[in-house]
VOBA-1610 file (N, C-alpha, C; in pm, whole numbers, padded with zeros to 5 digits, always signed):
BEGIN
Met-01196+04117+12910Met-01181+03988+12880Met-01349+03974+12852Leu-01430+04040+12934Leu-01560+04092+12897Leu-01575+04164+12772Arg-01513+04253+12739Arg-01515+04312+12642Arg-01525+04234+12479Lys-01396+04149+12526Lys-01408+04058+12418Lys-01533+03960+12382Ile-01570+03928+12477Ile-01706+03851+12431Ile-01793+03901+12369Ile-01830+04060+12456Ile-01878+04177+12408Ile-01903+04206+12236Val-01769+04185+12181Val-01711+04200+12088Val-01718+04095+11959Val-01751+03979+12014Val-01762+03837+11898Val-01942+03829+11914Ile-01961+03842+12016Ile-02164+03857+12013Ile-02206+03952+11939Ser-02117+04057+11921Ser-02212+04209+11820Ser-02166+04153+11688Val-02079+04097+11651Val-02007+04064+11516Val-02115+03927+11469Ile-02147+03843+11579Ile-02243+03723+11528Ile-02414+03755+11468Val-02437+03858+11571Val-02563+03954+11574Val-02580+04007+11408Ile-02484+04095+11394Ile-02461+04152+11281Ile-02427+04012+11165Leu-02403+03953+11173Leu-02385+03882+11023Leu-02542+03788+11042Ser-02636+03754+11132Ser-02742+03695+11185Ser-02823+03792+11101Leu-02820+03932+11124Leu-02904+04035+11057Leu-02903+03997+10932Ser-02765+04037+10846Ser-02749+04039+10774Ser-02798+03898+10619Val-02793+03802+10725Val-02833+03708+10617Val-02949+03671+10593Leu-03028+03739+10749Leu-03198+03698+10751Leu-03268+03821+10642Ala-03160+03959+10628Ala-03220+04089+10515Ala-03204+04037+10394Met-03091+03922+10355Met-03090+03919+10189Met-03180+03787+10185Phe-03224+03692+10273Phe-03352+03615+10199Phe-03452+03668+10218Tyr-03515+03805+10288Tyr-03602+03866+10293Tyr-03621+03935+10201Phe-03529+03978+10128Phe-03539+04099+10020Phe-03545+03993+09878Ala-03489+03868+09842Ala-03471+03786+09757Ala-03625+03733+09755Gly-03671+03739+09858Gly-03812+03660+09852Gly-03929+03760+09780Leu-03878+03892+09773Leu-03947+03992+09735Leu-03934+04036+09559Lys-03823+03963+09485Lys-03823+03969+09358Lys-03907+03826+09287Glu-03963+03884+09171Glu-04065+03797+09117Glu-03926+03733+08992Ala-03987+03582+08987Ala-03899+03482+08938Ala-03905+03532+08751Pro-03831+03526+08712Pro-03846+03566+08565Pro-03915+03445+08482Glu-03982+03511+08384Glu-04027+03424+08264Glu-03977+03329+08209Ile-04001+03210+08166Ile-03874+03087+08081Ile-03958+03107+07968Phe-03880+03119+07868Phe-03959+03092+07699Phe-03864+02998+07665Ile-03958+02880+07623Ile-03931+02769+07548Ile-03947+02791+07420Pro-03840+02774+07341Pro-03874+02816+07161Pro-03907+02682+07125Glu-03956+02760+07010Glu-04005+02670+06936Glu-03957+02586+06870Asp-03924+02470+06802Asp-03865+02383+06665Asp-03895+02476+06555Val-03748+02524+06511Val-03708+02627+06396Val-03673+02496+06289Ala-03775+02509+06155Ala-03723+02405+06057Ala-03606+02430+05974Arg-03518+02377+05939Arg-03396+02395+05858Arg-03372+02449+05699Lys-03354+02572+05703Lys-03359+02559+05551Lys-03292+02493+05443Val-03299+02445+05387Val-03212+02396+05271Val-03255+02400+05130Lys-03158+02404+05019Lys-03176+02408+04890Lys-03169+02306+04790Ala-03322+02292+04750Ala-03301+02110+04676Ala-03385+02167+04542Asn-03387+02055+04472Asn-03434+02059+04317Asn-03525+01976+04288Pro-03595+01980+04243Pro-03677+01817+04200Pro-03625+01769+04088Val-03613+01634+04098Val-03520+01540+04005Val-03602+01540+03865Lys-03547+01540+03742Lys-03605+01595+03655Lys-03476+01541+03529Tyr-03525+01417+03464Tyr-03404+01369+03369Tyr-03447+01415+03247Glu-03316+01429+03174Glu-03311+01504+03030Glu-03181+01464+02976Gln-03154+01517+02878Gln-03044+01466+02785Gln-02917+01617+02832Val-02804+01572+02887Val-02686+01617+02940Val-02571+01648+02879Ser-02541+01759+02861Ser-02393+01810+02790Ser-02321+01846+02855Tyr-02191+01793+02852Tyr-02078+01843+02911Tyr-01957+01832+02819Ile-01794+01888+02921Ile-01688+01923+02834Ile-01605+01803+02916Ile-01529+01779+02801Ile-01430+01686+02880Ile-01296+01754+02814Ser-01196+01788+02904Ser-01043+01854+02860Ser-00956+01791+02908Ser-00873+01817+02792Ser-00746+01708+02830Ser-00617+01808+02718Thr-00501+01807+02748Thr-00371+01847+02671Thr-00277+01726+02637Gly-00265+01730+02562Gly-00137+01671+02493Gly-00043+01716+02404Arg+00049+01625+02350Arg+00194+01700+02272Arg+00123+01635+02098Leu+00150+01761+02030Leu+00126+01725+01934Leu+00211+01657+01786Gly+00188+01582+01747Gly+00293+01523+01652Gly+00258+01466+01494Ser+00333+01475+01432Ser+00330+01448+01286Ser+00275+01322+01248Gln+00183+01303+01142Gln+00082+01183+01108Gln+00204+01093+01060Ser+00316+01147+01016Ser+00370+01086+00901Ser+00542+01092+00993Tyr+00597+01029+01009Tyr+00747+01054+01003Tyr+00831+00891+00965Val+00912+00957+00842Val+00934+00881+00723Val+01106+00899+00751Asp+01182+00755+00747Asp+01331+00760+00688Asp+01349+00753+00612Ile+01448+00847+00519Ile+01498+00827+00384Ile+01591+00713+00361Ile+01603+00617+00342Ile+01751+00491+00320Ile+01774+00503+00160Ser+01854+00504+00154Ser+01949+00446+00011Ser+01945+00321-00020Glu+01832+00324-00167Glu+01869+00168-00202Glu+01945+00155-00327Val+02038+00242-00325Val+02169+00240-00454Val+02288+00320-00350Gln+02379+00241-00474Gln+02476+00340-00433Gln+02528+00465-00502Gly+02609+00548-00472Gly+02655+00686-00555Gly+02672+00779-00463Glu+02706+00888-00515Glu+02774+01043-00459Glu+02622+01119-00431Ile+02599+01161-00356Ile+02473+01225-00297Ile+02489+01348-00299Leu+02386+01395-00435Leu+02371+01544-00483Leu+02282+01613-00454Ala+02281+01732-00464Ala+02173+01829-00422Ala+02013+01790-00520Gly+01968+01815-00428Gly+01843+01830-00494Gly+01745+01973-00510Asn+01637+01977-00501Asn+01564+02115-00529Asn+01580+02213-00411Val+01623+02139-00281Val+01618+02216-00162Val+01718+02141-00112Pro+01779+02270+00030Pro+01891+02191+00096Pro+01880+02109+00157Leu+01995+02006+00181Leu+01995+01869+00244Leu+01980+01909+00384Lys+01870+02014+00456Lys+02000+02059+00595Lys+01859+02031+00673Lys+01878+02048+00833Lys+01815+01987+00931Lys+01725+02109+00936Gly+01540+02097+00958Gly+01478+02251+00967Gly+01449+02250+00806Gln+01514+02257+00715Gln+01427+02318+00579Gln+01320+02245+00527Arg+01230+02335+00525Arg+01106+02265+00476Arg+01121+02247+00324Phe+00971+02173+00291Phe+00992+02125+00150Phe+00799+02142+00125Lys+00794+02096-00012Lys+00661+02074-00059Lys+00668+01936-00134Lys+00560+01854-00116Lys+00521+01779-00199Lys+00530+01754-00318Gly+00660+01671-00352Gly+00711+01657-00531Gly+00804+01751-00523Asp+00905+01798-00462Asp+01053+01908-00425Asp+01116+01727-00428Leu+01187+01746-00513Leu+01308+01637-00515Leu+01446+01704-00356Leu+01418+01603-00350Leu+01487+01646-00227Leu+01631+01583-00205Ile+01651+01431-00240Ile+01810+01388-00291Ile+01805+01319-00420Arg+01939+01361-00463Arg+01985+01282-00603Arg+02119+01209-00566Ile+02070+01104-00641Ile+02213+00996-00635Ile+02289+00987-00766Tyr+02390+01019-00793Tyr+02458+00988-00882Tyr+02430+00901-01012Asp+02351+00905-01098Asp+02345+00807-01168Asp+02335+00818-01343Glu+02421+00896-01374Glu+02454+00894-01497Glu+02516+00767-01594Ile+02602+00691-01482Ile+02646+00574-01581Ile+02526+00468-01565Thr+02418+00480-01469Thr+02301+00349-01462Thr+02214+00430-01588Asp+02188+00534-01617Asp+02155+00615-01742Asp+02186+00521-01885Tyr+02305+00568-01847Tyr+02365+00516-01989Tyr+02376+00370-02039Asn+02369+00276-01924Asn+02356+00162-01921Asn+02213+00094-01996Leu+02124+00193-01903Leu+01996+00182-01935Leu+01985+00215-02097Lys+02012+00310-02155Lys+01989+00335-02292Lys+02049+00230-02350Ala+02147+00203-02342Ala+02228+00086-02417Ala+02145-00040-02381Ala+02105-00059-02342Ala+01977-00219-02334Ala+01863-00186-02382Lys+01804-00080-02383Lys+01696-00018-02492Lys+01758-00041-02645Ser+01864+00016-02660Ser+01925+00051-02807Ser+01912-00131-02849Arg+01956-00209-02745Arg+01982-00348-02803Arg+01834-00405-02849Phe+01751-00372-02711Phe+01619-00437-02721Phe+01544-00404-02878Gln+01551-00277-02908Gln+01552-00223-03018Gln+01565-00313-03142Asn+01698-00322-03118Asn+01761-00405-03252Asn+01695-00541-03239Ser+01645-00604-03134Ser+01635-00736-03135Ser+01503-00748-03183Ile+01431-00675-03188Ile+01282-00648-03225Ile+01286-00638-03382Ala+01381-00593-03423Ala+01378-00497-03567Ala+01418-00665-03632Asn+01537-00744-03566Asn+01563-00842-03630Asn+01450-00970-03634Ile+01325-00947-03562Ile+01214-01045-03526Ile+01103-01051-03628Leu+01096-00887-03641Leu+01001-00830-03765Leu+00949-00933-03884Pro+01061-00953-03956Pro+01039-01026-04094Pro+00941-01176-04061Asp+01038-01255-03958Asp+00982-01358-03932Asp+00811-01392-03893Phe+00827-01279-03793Phe+00656-01272-03718Phe+00566-01210-03866Lys+00616-01123-03942Lys+00501-01111-04013Lys+00486-01196-04101Ile+00550-01325-04185Ile+00549-01413-04239Ile+00453-01504-04113Asp+00479-01572-04006Asp+00418-01655-03928Asp+00301-01624-03868Tyr+00283-01489-03824Tyr+00158-01416-03801Tyr+00151-01293-03851Pro+00050-01309-03959Pro+00064-01170-03999Pro-00055-01068-03989Glu-00169-01152-03915Glu-00292-01129-03856Glu-00217-01083-03731Asp-00138-01049-03647Asp-00082-00978-03534Asp+00043-00869-03542Tyr+00106-00868-03657Tyr+00249-00822-03743Tyr+00190-00642-03686His+00084-00571-03703His+00113-00474-03674His+00127-00418-03495Lys+00072-00517-03425Lys+00101-00477-03298Lys+00236-00471-03252Ile+00353-00574-03308Ile+00474-00585-03305Ile+00515-00445-03372Arg+00480-00419-03507Arg+00536-00284-03541Arg+00503-00137-03480Asp+00393-00162-03422Asp+00347-00025-03360Asp+00401-00046-03241Phe+00453-00144-03172Phe+00528-00152-03025Phe+00664-00085-03055Phe+00698-00170-03173Phe+00852-00122-03242Phe+00830+00040-03246Asp+00791+00092-03250Asp+00792+00247-03307Asp+00749+00315-03202Ala+00707+00265-03079Ala+00675+00319-02960Ala+00806+00323-02857Val+00911+00236-02901Val+01014+00215-02818Val+01121+00320-02850Lys+01129+00444-02684Lys+01220+00520-02721Lys+01338+00506-02642Ile+01474+00551-02718Ile+01580+00590-02567Ile+01573+00601-02473Asp+01493+00768-02491Asp+01520+00826-02368Asp+01362+00831-02239Lys+01274+00735-02318Lys+01170+00725-02248Lys+01126+00616-02211Pro+01069+00539-02088Pro+00999+00449-02058Pro+00961+00378-02146Leu+00970+00172-02141Leu+00868+00112-02246Leu+00794+00123-02266Pro+00673+00053-02294Pro+00550+00085-02356Pro+00499-00016-02299Ala+00399-00041-02261Ala+00320-00193-02229Ala+00334-00286-02367Leu+00379-00389-02332Leu+00410-00482-02442Leu+00244-00548-02512Pro+00258-00579-02588Pro+00101-00593-02680Pro+00092-00730-02631Glu-00061-00726-02642Glu-00134-00839-02617Glu-00094-00963-02690Ile-00056-01110-02650Ile+00027-01192-02653Ile-00126-01316-02700Thr-00142-01315-02822Thr-00263-01376-02842Thr-00303-01561-02828Ser-00159-01600-02844Ser-00151-01769-02873Ser-00037-01816-02795Asp+00032-01910-02754Asp+00137-01987-02698Asp+00210-01987-02834Gln+00186-01998-02901Gln+00325-02028-03039Gln+00357-01843-03043Gln+00315-01726-03035Gln+00368-01633-03045Gln+00457-01609-02901Arg+00420-01657-02806Arg+00446-01662-02669Arg+00609-01728-02695Ile+00605-01862-02735Ile+00698-01894-02730Ile+00806-01889-02831Phe+00722-01796-02925Phe+00856-01715-03045Phe+00933-01664-03017Leu+00845-01544-02887Leu+00925-01419-02889Leu+00971-01466-02781Ala+00960-01552-02641Ala+01040-01601-02524Ala+01181-01661-02620Ser+01183-01730-02730Ser+01297-01761-02782Ser+01403-01715-02823Arg+01328-01587-02878Arg+01446-01466-02888Arg+01469-01415-02829Asn+01441-01421-02661Asn+01499-01335-02569Asn+01394-01222-02583Ile+01292-01191-02618Ile+01239-01074-02608Ile+01172-01066-02469Leu+01095-01124-02434Leu+01048-01119-02336Leu+01141-01109-02201Asn+01240-01168-02212Asn+01351-01115-02091Asn+01428-01040-02078Asp+01434-00940-02203Asp+01485-00817-02224Asp+01409-00699-02203Tyr+01285-00785-02226Tyr+01176-00658-02165Tyr+01195-00640-02036Phe+01139-00719-01961Phe+01128-00741-01805Phe+01277-00691-01750Thr+01404-00726-01783Thr+01516-00664-01756Thr+01511-00508-01736Ile+01494-00441-01861Ile+01444-00292-01877Ile+01368-00240-01811Lys+01266-00283-01777Lys+01183-00253-01675Lys+01224-00283-01532Ser+01297-00351-01477Ser+01354-00372-01384Ser+01457-00249-01377Asn+01549-00271-01456Asn+01665-00150-01432Asn+01608-00004-01460Glu+01496+00046-01515Glu+01403+00105-01535Glu+01366+00194-01373Ile+01299+00094-01308Ile+01278+00090-01170Ile+01425+00156-01077Gln+01509+00074-01107Gln+01618+00112-01039Gln+01704+00248-01047Leu+01658+00288-01180Leu+01747+00425-01196Leu+01637+00490-01131Gly+01477+00480-01105Gly+01459+00591-01035Gly+01436+00605-00886Lys+01531+00507-00857Lys+01544+00525-00737Lys+01690+00590-00672His+01722+00641-00773His+01868+00733-00740His+01784+00903-00773Arg+01659+00948-00748Arg+01603+01029-00748Arg+01508+01035-00584Ile+01487+01097-00512Ile+01404+01097-00390Ile+01346+01211-00391Cys+01182+01190-00410Cys+01096+01332-00412Cys+01039+01312-00284Ala+00971+01468-00263Ala+00894+01433-00136Ala+00722+01412-00147Pro+00713+01288-00066Pro+00570+01270-00104Pro+00466+01349+00002Phe+00508+01464+00046Phe+00415+01542+00131Phe+00468+01661+00184Asn+00404+01773+00214Asn+00475+01893+00237Asn+00545+01861+00396Gly+00623+01887+00402Gly+00711+01861+00534Gly+00845+01974+00593Thr+00904+01880+00654Thr+01056+01937+00665Thr+01120+01840+00688Phe+01251+01844+00716Phe+01376+01762+00742Phe+01397+01782+00890Thr+01387+01666+00993Thr+01424+01657+01109Thr+01509+01603+01141Glu+01613+01548+01089Glu+01750+01478+01086Glu+01787+01439+00990Val+01934+01481+00934Val+02008+01480+00801Val+02141+01393+00869Met+02193+01255+00828Met+02292+01148+00863Met+02393+01172+00750Leu+02357+01226+00604Leu+02462+01238+00526Leu+02454+01379+00461Glu+02519+01428+00462Glu+02537+01548+00387Glu+02535+01555+00205Val+02566+01659+00131Val+02572+01591-00021Val+02740+01607-00036Gly+02744+01510-00097Gly+02890+01510-00163Gly+02916+01347-00085Ser+02849+01318-00006Ser+02914+01226+00062Ser+02861+01050-00021Ile+02906+00958-00020Ile+02888+00871-00063Ile+02768+00746-00022Ala+02636+00707-00054Ala+02564+00651-00007Ala+02589+00539-00095Asn+02564+00422+00034Asn+02547+00286-00001Asn+02388+00203-00005Pro+02376+00081-00037Pro+02222+00068-00027Pro+02208+00039+00126Gly+02116+00074+00208Gly+02095+00055+00358Gly+02123+00171+00407Ser+02184+00229+00349Ser+02238+00385+00441Ser+02111+00499+00458Arg+02135+00527+00616Arg+02022+00626+00642Arg+02042+00763+00584Leu+01987+00816+00496Leu+02014+00927+00486Leu+01985+01070+00549Ala+01786+01064+00576Ala+01749+01179+00674Ala+01593+01154+00701Arg+01563+01203+00746Arg+01408+01175+00828Arg+01352+01298+00828Ile+01212+01277+00750Ile+01122+01394+00742Ile+00959+01347+00810Ile+00920+01491+00863Ile+00767+01477+00878Ile+00695+01550+00763Asn+00569+01500+00813Asn+00478+01562+00759Asn+00412+01682+00850Thr+00424+01821+00823Thr+00408+01911+00846Thr+00265+01963+00841Gly+00181+01933+00722Gly+00038+01969+00675Gly-00043+01864+00785Met-00045+01774+00803Met-00150+01675+00875Met-00059+01658+00994Leu-00117+01665+01111Leu-00082+01662+01260Leu-00155+01581+01320Glu-00123+01526+01411Glu-00214+01484+01502Glu-00143+01515+01642Leu-00277+01523+01733Leu-00256+01532+01888Leu-00310+01393+01954Glu-00217+01361+02043Glu-00269+01234+02139Glu-00249+01304+02272Val-00378+01275+02339Val-00436+01320+02479Val-00471+01194+02543Pro-00444+01194+02647Pro-00527+01067+02768Pro-00605+01157+02840Ile-00748+01036+02805Ile-00862+01069+02863Ile-00921+00963+02994Asn-00931+00998+03069Asn-00963+00897+03160Asn-01067+00758+03128Val-01040+00649+03167Val-01128+00491+03144Val-01282+00568+03163Thr-01326+00652+03294Thr-01440+00631+03271Thr-01499+00786+03151Asp-01392+00841+03101Asp-01460+00890+03017Asp-01458+00880+02818Val-01385+00786+02844Val-01368+00744+02703Val-01462+00694+02627Lys-01533+00634+02688Lys-01672+00596+02618Lys-01783+00651+02566Trp-01769+00783+02609Trp-01848+00898+02545Trp-01764+00965+02404Ile-01635+00915+02394Ile-01554+00968+02294Ile-01632+00864+02179Asn-01611+00914+02023Asn-01639+00825+01905Asn-01528+00884+01802Lys-01446+00791+01750Lys-01386+00817+01606Lys-01514+00880+01499Gly-01424+01022+01453Gly-01508+01123+01371Gly-01572+01211+01445Asp-01573+01244+01589Asp-01601+01328+01655Asp-01546+01502+01656Lys-01608+01613+01629Lys-01525+01721+01602Lys-01482+01763+01741Val-01333+01801+01734Val-01297+01818+01886Val-01208+01993+01884Leu-01264+02047+01945Leu-01206+02164+01940Leu-01063+02177+02042Val-00968+02216+01957Val-00806+02239+02011Val-00753+02362+02004Ser-00682+02401+02123Ser-00696+02533+02138Ser-00538+02538+02190Ser-00452+02662+02199Ser-00353+02706+02273Ser-00336+02685+02402Glu-00213+02683+02481Glu-00239+02626+02602Glu-00317+02771+02678Asp-00276+02895+02623Asp-00333+03020+02671Asp-00463+03070+02579Gly-00511+02998+02499Gly-00591+03011+02468Gly-00661+03079+02351Ser-00522+03129+02301Ser-00500+03272+02200Ser-00573+03241+02091Asp-00538+03130+02018Asp-00581+03059+01922Asp-00653+02925+01921Glu-00724+02908+01792Glu-00804+02763+01837Glu-00797+02661+01689Trp-00803+02577+01710Trp-00846+02507+01555Trp-00943+02377+01551Thr-01000+02359+01438Thr-01065+02230+01476Thr-01024+02102+01440Gly-01030+01959+01521Gly-00975+01833+01501Gly-01086+01742+01492Thr-01011+01641+01436Thr-01136+01494+01425Thr-01087+01405+01459Ile-01129+01336+01577Ile-01074+01191+01623Ile-01047+01101+01468Ile-00940+01068+01481Ile-00929+00964+01364Ile-00910+00794+01411Arg-00850+00791+01568Arg-00838+00694+01618Arg-00865+00682+01813Lys-00848+00614+01844Lys-00839+00562+02014Lys-00805+00434+02058Ala-00706+00421+02113Ala-00647+00300+02171Ala-00751+00229+02236Asp-00714+00079+02218Asp-00779-00008+02330Asp-00700-00043+02442Tyr-00637+00009+02473Tyr-00582-00062+02626Tyr-00532+00057+02718Val-00512+00040+02801Val-00489+00154+02930Val-00366+00158+02951Asp-00318+00277+02998Asp-00158+00280+03001Asp-00149+00270+03136Arg-00082+00197+03189Arg-00095+00168+03336Arg-00013+00243+03418Ser+00066+00329+03363Ser+00106+00471+03448Ser-00013+00548+03487Thr-00069+00594+03403Thr-00167+00707+03406Thr-00299+00670+03441Gln-00341+00510+03435Gln-00481+00438+03375Gln-00554+00525+03323Ser-00511+00581+03185Ser-00570+00649+03089Ser-00602+00616+02942Val-00663+00592+02885Val-00650+00617+02741Val-00636+00699+02602Ser-00563+00650+02532Ser-00485+00776+02436Ser-00578+00793+02356Val-00631+00869+02279Val-00746+00964+02175Val-00627+01037+02080Phe-00612+00992+01969Phe-00561+01080+01842Phe-00687+01189+01785Ile-00604+01295+01790Ile-00692+01365+01699Ile-00631+01448+01608Ser-00674+01421+01458Ser-00607+01466+01361Ser-00661+01624+01338Val-00520+01718+01321Val-00543+01874+01331Val-00451+01910+01160Ile-00523+01957+01089Ile-00485+02053+00979Ile-00420+02176+00970Asn-00264+02154+00939Asn-00188+02307+00953Asn-00255+02418+00852Asn-00227+02518+00904Asn-00275+02636+00834Asn-00178+02735+00838Ala-00121+02840+00721Ala-00081+02979+00718Ala-00118+03075+00815Asp-00252+03105+00849Asp-00292+03166+00939Asp-00207+03117+01093His-00227+02997+01103His-00230+02970+01259His-00144+02820+01252Leu+00014+02885+01258Leu+00102+02766+01259Leu+00087+02660+01371Leu+00093+02528+01347Leu+00117+02449+01434Leu+00267+02410+01415Tyr+00288+02330+01541Tyr+00440+02277+01566Tyr+00471+02170+01574Glu+00531+02083+01543Glu+00545+01923+01605Glu+00628+01939+01725Gly+00552+01894+01826Gly+00601+01913+01970Gly+00545+02026+02042Gln+00491+02030+02003Gln+00387+02168+02096Gln+00277+02112+02157Tyr+00235+02168+02296Tyr+00134+02104+02369Tyr+00036+02215+02352Leu-00118+02126+02361Leu-00232+02198+02298Leu-00295+02142+02379Met-00450+02204+02379Met-00569+02170+02500Met-00649+02113+02384Ala-00736+02006+02393Ala-00853+01964+02349Ala-00966+01945+02440Ser-01057+01976+02404Ser-01179+02002+02436Ser-01302+01903+02351Phe-01346+01800+02426Phe-01457+01724+02397Phe-01561+01748+02422Asp-01657+01770+02336Asp-01842+01746+02402Asp-01893+01638+02432Gly-01935+01592+02572Gly-01973+01485+02600Gly-02120+01498+02617Glu-02199+01366+02599Glu-02332+01371+02571Glu-02430+01254+02649Ile-02474+01308+02763Ile-02570+01170+02788Ile-02735+01169+02746Thr-02758+01087+02657Thr-02883+01116+02598Thr-03004+01047+02693Gly-03069+01148+02719Gly-03203+01113+02843Gly-03155+01047+02989Asn-03280+01040+03047Asn-03280+00976+03198Asn-03125+00993+03264Ala-03084+01142+03295Ala-02990+01207+03351Ala-03010+01332+03400Met-02918+01370+03540Met-02928+01460+03571Met-02778+01548+03639Glu-02778+01652+03674Glu-02610+01692+03685Glu-02680+01787+03839Ile-02607+01769+03948Ile-02586+01825+04059Ile-02458+01837+04109Pro-02429+01969+04203Pro-02289+01971+04241Pro-02225+01865+04296Arg-02099+01845+04277Arg-02028+01722+04362Arg-02055+01740+04486Arg-02011+01846+04547Arg-02025+01871+04723Arg-02173+01831+04723Ala-02259+01802+04710Ala-02369+01753+04760Ala-02360+01610+04769Val-02320+01523+04718Val-02289+01433+04709Val-02177+01349+04855Phe-02224+01237+04906Phe-02149+01220+05002Phe-02114+01062+05033Asn-02039+01010+05092Asn-02051+00877+05097Asn-02014+00774+04957Asn-01991+00884+04866Asn-01962+00844+04723Asn-02050+00825+04633Asn-02149+00771+04674Asn-02288+00755+04595Asn-02426+00780+04702Met-02452+00872+04767Met-02513+00920+04886Met-02560+01058+04897Val-02699+01083+04871Val-02742+01251+04864Val-02811+01202+04957Tyr-02853+01371+05024Tyr-02994+01399+05084Tyr-03126+01442+05022Val-03237+01393+05052Val-03345+01441+04977Val-03471+01463+05100Val-03568+01575+05006Val-03662+01623+05117Val-03798+01514+05107Asn-03860+01432+05229Asn-03980+01351+05186Asn-04082+01425+05306Asp-04188+01486+05294Asp-04245+01547+05332Asp-04173+01610+05453Ser-04096+01705+05392Ser-04061+01787+05471Ser-03954+01751+05591Thr-03925+01650+05553Thr-03852+01579+05628Thr-03710+01496+05540Leu-03580+01534+05608Leu-03463+01461+05524Leu-03458+01321+05582Arg-03377+01291+05448Arg-03385+01150+05416Arg-03265+01120+05318Lys-03195+01040+05390Lys-03056+01014+05266Lys-03116+00883+05149Ala-03034+00906+05042Ala-03060+00831+04968Ala-02942+00799+04840Glu-02968+00710+04804Glu-02830+00617+04723Glu-02898+00662+04608Ile-02758+00706+04490Ile-02818+00737+04347Ile-02681+00654+04261Asn-02739+00637+04161Asn-02651+00607+04005Asn-02571+00696+03993Ile-02407+00731+03998Ile-02364+00824+03919Ile-02305+00737+03789Leu-02304+00829+03747Leu-02291+00835+03536Leu-02190+00900+03519Lys-02148+01009+03568Lys-02005+01086+03511Lys-01986+01142+03615Ile-01876+01211+03655Ile-01816+01237+03748Ile-01717+01360+03710Asn-01739+01524+03684Asn-01728+01593+03620Asn-01610+01682+03749Gln-01557+01772+03747Gln-01462+01851+03836Gln-01551+01915+03885Gln-01683+01991+03907Gln-01729+02064+04007Gln-01906+01950+04013Ser-01913+01873+03911Ser-02051+01817+03934Ser-02042+01666+03922Met-02155+01624+03920Met-02212+01468+03905Met-02327+01494+03827Ile-02290+01356+03753Ile-02429+01325+03655Ile-02502+01172+03664Phe-02641+01160+03737Phe-02650+01093+03806Phe-02788+01049+03751Asn-02835+00936+03790Asn-02991+00923+03795Asn-03010+00796+03932Gly-03130+00694+03923Gly-03161+00647+04024Gly-03258+00694+04123Leu-03293+00792+04097Leu-03408+00825+04207Leu-03508+00856+04112Asp-03643+00849+04156Asp-03767+00870+04114Asp-03790+01067+04069Glu-03857+01043+03984Glu-03874+01222+03907Glu-03937+01272+04017Gly-03925+01396+04072Gly-03993+01449+04103Gly-03987+01480+04251Val-03870+01379+04283Val-03833+01391+04446Val-03763+01476+04438His-03743+01599+04576His-03664+01673+04586His-03512+01675+04619Val-03428+01670+04572Val-03245+01655+04615Val-03201+01712+04673Val-03113+01754+04780Val-03050+01843+04799Val-02948+01844+04731Val-02900+01949+04693Val-02792+02055+04591Val-02709+02119+04633Glu-02686+02118+04806Glu-02593+02213+04861Glu-02556+02109+04951Pro-02379+02125+04991Pro-02342+02013+05137Pro-02425+02062+05253Leu-02433+01991+05369Leu-02493+02008+05482Leu-02455+01972+05609Ile-02360+02041+05659Ile-02307+02004+05799Ile-02382+02003+05895Asn-02370+01901+06007Asn-02414+01897+06117Asn-02565+01868+06133Val-02586+01759+06035Val-02718+01705+06000Val-02750+01578+06046Val-02878+01555+06071Val-02909+01377+06100Val-03069+01373+05969Glu-03034+01222+05946Glu-03150+01256+05891Glu-03264+01213+05968Gly-03394+01247+05942Gly-03490+01298+06028Gly-03544+01391+06035Val-03469+01540+06038Val-03468+01644+06099Val-03570+01709+06006Val-03678+01797+06069Val-03755+01868+05959Val-03652+01982+05876Val-03722+02006+05751Val-03643+02105+05701Val-03720+02171+05617Glu-03668+02277+05547Glu-03796+02352+05500Glu-03674+02419+05334Ile-03774+02377+05192Ile-03673+02413+05096Ile-03670+02548+05043Tyr-03578+02573+05042Tyr-03618+02739+04957Tyr-03534+02765+04832
//
């Protein structure tokens, strides 16, 4: 029992001596010097506000179409005959080519017969006209000599008095004349010529078919004058004007053309909230364009004076930026004129003020900064 008591007392003494030794040696160690760091100004990238004329590019993609889509509709009846070019879908033609001919021999013979009768009527009135109106006889005689069966009727001579007009009307000269002129126009409708350089996009009736008045024969498009329709954002369309030149390029950028703005819509597309702008593009043999092709249009925009451009990432909360005032960071509101893909054009700040042109993270207003 005595032995156990001695062991316990020994352990307690040893622990007590160890604690005392630890405090003794800890008091001998010098306390480390504490350094309080100085406030370090954060560096920010900022530029002085300077307003000037700002140019930018507006780009949009659209589909190319023809400026002229024409449906050829027959106004007469008859068999469809071949013209100067095959009546086939995709067939090209030039301005003035005979596209479609409708059988017209019977109409032509009837017209010639009417002209022959008209000549006979004039010949019958010549003696009376010479007696009653000798001063104007040469006009009627010259008109009679100019009438040819296989050529269009010449213009009527000038009628100088009511008596002459009554005389000609009573002999049915005026009625016959205008009837023949009407038939000449009707005969011309049997031949349909190309009004422009183009191609057939649809053919409804082939050669050999019978056409009736009102029958749709074909559809043609003008391939020489094309137009590109591109959608432009509502906020950008105000910078685009009729007559402006536009750079038009293929989607891969391998070919380029120069276009001209010919019109812009005065309404907004509800689905895209954009305004359609139409660009005239002239086709050429070196770089052919095709109806239905997708192209890229690049517009030169320009804001005259009182504008500055900064990176879009430097703007927060829609229209707020940081400015540096006496080495202190402050918030400021700007007036946004134009939003580009990577930048913004604005005004509303005093010139000379330094505006921060980079995004800032974990900063608060009033912090001390240094411009670099």
